[in-house]
C-alpha positions in Angstrom: 16.8 -32.8 -49.9 16.4 -34.6 -53.3 14.4 -37.7 -53.5 15.4 -40.2 -56.2 12.6 -40.8 -58.6 13.6 -44.5 -59.0 13.4 -44.9 -55.2 9.8 -43.5 -55.4 9.1 -46.0 -58.2 10.5 -48.8 -56.1 8.3 -47.8 -53.2 5.3 -47.8 -55.5 6.2 -51.3 -56.7 6.5 -52.6 -53.1 3.1 -51.2 -52.1 1.5 -52.6 -55.3 3.0 -56.0 -54.4 1.7 -55.7 -50.8 -1.7 -54.6 -52.0 -2.0 -57.5 -54.5 -0.9 -60.0 -51.9 -3.4 -58.6 -49.4 -6.1 -58.7 -52.1 -5.5 -62.4 -52.6 -5.5 -63.0 -48.8 -8.8 -61.1 -48.4 -10.5 -64.0 -50.3 -12.6 -61.7 -52.5 -13.1 -59.2 -49.7 -14.6 -62.0 -47.4 -12.1 -60.6 -44.9 -12.9 -56.9 -45.0 -10.0 -55.7 -42.8 -7.5 -57.3 -45.1 -9.4 -55.9 -48.1 -9.2 -52.4 -46.7 -5.5 -52.8 -46.0 -5.2 -53.8 -49.7 -6.9 -50.7 -50.8 -4.8 -48.6 -48.5 -1.6 -50.2 -50.0 -2.8 -49.4 -53.5 -3.5 -45.8 -52.4 0.1 -45.4 -51.2 1.3 -47.1 -54.3 -0.4 -44.7 -56.7 0.6 -41.7 -54.6 4.3 -42.7 -54.9 3.8 -43.5 -58.6 2.4 -40.1 -59.2 5.5 -38.4 -57.9 7.8 -40.9 -59.8 6.3 -40.1 -63.2 7.0 -36.4 -62.7 10.7 -37.3 -63.2 10.7 -40.6 -65.1 9.0 -40.8 -68.5 5.5 -42.2 -67.9 5.9 -45.1 -70.4 9.2 -46.2 -68.8 7.9 -45.8 -65.3 4.7 -47.7 -66.1 6.6 -50.5 -67.9 9.0 -51.0 -64.9 6.2 -50.7 -62.3 4.0 -53.2 -64.1 6.7 -55.6 -65.2 8.5 -55.8 -61.9 5.2 -56.0 -60.0 3.9 -58.8 -62.2 7.2 -60.7 -61.9 7.4 -60.5 -58.1 3.7 -61.1 -57.5 3.9 -64.2 -59.7 6.9 -65.5 -57.7 4.9 -64.7 -54.5 2.0 -66.7 -55.8 4.3 -69.6 -56.6 6.1 -69.6 -53.2 3.4 -68.4 -50.7 0.1 -69.4 -52.4 1.5 -72.6 -53.9 0.5 -71.7 -57.5 2.3 -73.7 -60.2 4.8 -72.2 -62.7 6.5 -73.9 -65.5 10.2 -73.5 -66.5 9.0 -71.5 -69.5 7.0 -69.2 -67.3 9.9 -68.7 -65.0 12.1 -67.8 -68.0 9.5 -65.2 -69.2 9.6 -63.7 -65.7 13.4 -63.4 -66.0 12.9 -61.6 -69.3 10.6 -59.1 -67.5 13.4 -58.4 -65.0 16.0 -58.0 -67.8 13.7 -55.5 -69.6 13.0 -53.5 -66.4 16.7 -53.3 -65.6 17.5 -52.2 -69.1 14.9 -49.5 -69.0 16.3 -48.3 -65.7 19.9 -48.2 -66.9 19.0 -46.3 -70.1 16.6 -43.7 -68.8 17.8 -40.4 -67.4 15.7 -38.9 -64.6 15.6 -35.5 -62.8 15.7 -35.3 -59.0 12.7 -34.1 -57.0 
């Protein structure tokens, strides 16, 4: 069965977002179980990313992984952690999504 490399990258992004959210919730590792869950999420993230970059050019995969992760975790910070964002900052996040979608649409991948 072939696994889509973009699906693996999507999974890596989800686990990176989970890990970062848990890292914030751990309050600087003052809550060790949450901190350990954060580290476990990052481990799964990098495991999936390692497979994704065997089929997606590493620069493209990293740009999408980092960009989408930054954009979504910024929105989570705004909604869940009540951090402020300006209209200009929201516009910049939108540009990150546009770039990630453009990279996805213009990059050929091989199946695993």
